N, C-alpha and C positions, 0 to 999 in steps of 0.2 A: 350403624355398625355396618359395613355390608353379612352376608348367615355363608357355607360352603355345607354344602349339603359332604357323609362319607359315606365311603359303606365299611365297616371293623368286625373280626371277627372276635369270635370269645366264644367260650366252655356257656353249655346249652345252663348249667348251676348259675354261673354266675349270672345272664344276662337273667335267669329268673327270680332272684334274686333281687339285682337294679331294677329286673319291674314291678317286682314288687312296694319297695323302698320306693321306684317316682308316682307311683299307684298310692302309695303310705305319704307322700308329705305334697301329693298332689298337685305334681308335673312332672311333666310329661320325658317317654326316657331322652329325647334329646339333649334337655335340661339337664339332667340331673350329669347325665354324662359331661355337655359342658362346664357344670358348678364342679366336678372331682376331679378333671382336667384341669382347670383352672387352679381350683384350690392344688392341689401335687405339682403345677410347676410355679405358684409361689411358695411352696416350703421349695424346692430345689431351685431355689433362690434365695434362696434364702436362707441354705445348708451351704449352698454354691458363694455367699460373700461373708457368710462365719469359716469357711476355712483358705476367704482372696487376707482376710481381719485375720488371723490368724498367722498365716504363714508373713505378712505384713513385720506380723511381734517376735517372731522367728528371731534366735541370737544375744544374747549381755546386748544389755541397756546402755544407752550416752551415758556418763558420765554427770552429767547436767540432768541428765532423766532419772538419773539412780536413785538425786538428791529432792530433786522435785518427789518423786512420789516416799520415800520417809515422810517427807516438811507436811502429805497426805498424812501420811500413815499415826503419823503427831496427832495428827486435825483431829482425824477421824476416834484415837482413843479416847485424846483427852471429851469429846462430843457424845460419847459409850460411857467415860467412864458409870461408875455409881447406879446405873442401868441391868445392869446379868449378875 
């Protein structure tokens, strides 16, 4: 995978904390920043996906969906009866 170099500006205190963590984890600062950005992007993408799913589920369920949900609740209720 090609590597792209970039320059970023950080508050000195944030840089020092990142530098200390990179040393503690035996990583280069570039590896630390790359991992942190990858994690941030994955969480952001997951949040966007969840919001899209929630938007698609807004509104009242259709009649056949309501009946299917009722049957699913009945099955689940029978499965856990007496367990609580």
